[in-house]
C-alpha positions in Angstrom: 21.3 15.1 -3.7 21.0 11.8 -5.3 18.8 10.5 -2.7 16.3 13.3 -3.0 16.0 12.3 -6.9 15.7 8.7 -6.6 13.4 9.2 -3.8 11.3 11.6 -5.9 11.5 9.6 -9.0 10.0 6.7 -6.9 7.3 8.8 -5.0 5.9 10.1 -8.3 4.5 7.0 -9.8 3.6 5.8 -6.2 1.5 8.9 -5.6 -0.4 8.4 -9.1 -1.0 4.7 -8.5 -2.3 5.5 -4.9 -4.5 8.2 -6.3 -5.8 5.8 -8.9 -6.3 3.0 -6.3 -8.0 5.4 -4.0 -10.6 6.0 -6.5 -11.5 2.5 -6.2 -9.7 1.6 -9.5 -7.1 -0.6 -10.7 -7.6 -3.4 -8.8 -5.5 -5.2 -11.5 -2.3 -3.7 -9.8 -3.0 -5.6 -6.5 -0.7 -8.7 -6.6 -2.6 -12.1 -5.9 -6.2 -10.1 -6.6 -5.2 -10.0 -10.3 -4.3 -13.8 -10.4 -7.5 -14.9 -9.0 -10.6 -16.5 -11.0 -13.6 -14.2 -11.8 -15.7 -16.4 -9.5 -13.3 -15.6 -6.7 -12.9 -12.1 -7.2 -16.6 -11.6 -7.2 -16.7 -12.4 -3.5 -14.3 -9.5 -2.7 -15.4 -5.9 -2.4 -12.7 -4.5 -4.8 -13.5 -0.6 -4.0 -12.4 -1.3 -0.2 -9.4 -3.1 -1.3 -8.6 -0.4 -3.7 -8.8 2.1 -1.4 -6.9 0.2 1.5 -4.0 -0.4 -0.8 -4.1 3.1 -2.0 -3.7 4.5 1.7 -0.8 2.1 2.4 1.2 3.2 -0.6 0.5 6.9 0.5 1.8 6.1 3.8 4.8 4.3 2.5 5.5 7.1 0.3 5.6 9.6 3.1 7.8 7.4 5.0 10.1 7.3 2.1 10.7 10.7 2.1 12.6 10.3 5.6 15.3 8.3 4.1 17.0 11.3 2.2 16.3 13.4 5.0 18.3 11.0 7.1 21.1 11.0 4.8 21.0 14.9 4.3 21.6 15.4 8.0 23.4 12.3 8.7 20.9 11.0 11.1 21.5 7.1 11.2 18.8 6.5 13.6 16.1 8.0 11.5 17.2 5.8 8.5 16.7 3.0 10.4 13.4 4.1 11.8 12.0 4.8 8.4 13.1 1.5 7.3 11.6 -0.3 10.5 8.3 1.6 10.0 8.1 0.9 6.3 8.4 -3.1 7.0 6.2 -3.1 10.0 3.2 -1.0 8.4 3.6 -3.2 5.4 3.7 -6.6 7.2 1.0 -5.2 9.5 -1.4 -4.4 6.7 -0.6 -7.7 5.2 -1.7 -9.5 8.2 -4.9 -7.1 8.7 -5.7 -7.7 4.9 -5.5 -11.4 5.3 -7.3 -12.0 8.3 -11.3 -11.9 9.6 -12.2 -11.7 5.8 -12.2 -8.3 5.9 -12.5 -7.4 2.1 -14.9 -10.2 1.7 -18.5 -9.2 0.3 -21.3 -10.2 2.7 -22.3 -13.3 0.9 -24.8 -14.6 3.5 -28.7 -14.7 2.5 -31.0 -14.1 5.2 -33.8 -16.9 5.0 
């Protein structure tokens, strides 16, 4: 029962934050982006970055509900699968977001 309460108390703010980010707002919540200078921020597509992080938060929040489910039904394998999935998705997104200039604005000028 405690696991459901803790998960619910954690999930509610994450869902609210993810909805806020999915609307393309709240970039100041994104670590690293909020510490950039204004000139550096201008080179990024803020709305696309916010939407991607919002989807990441929604996916992680959904996976969080596997943890109390695993505890309730005493499924150790499901507990580990949920932890591994959360870690793999988080690390995978960090790699995806930081390679290939995916969220950079197209600053090339045609001549």
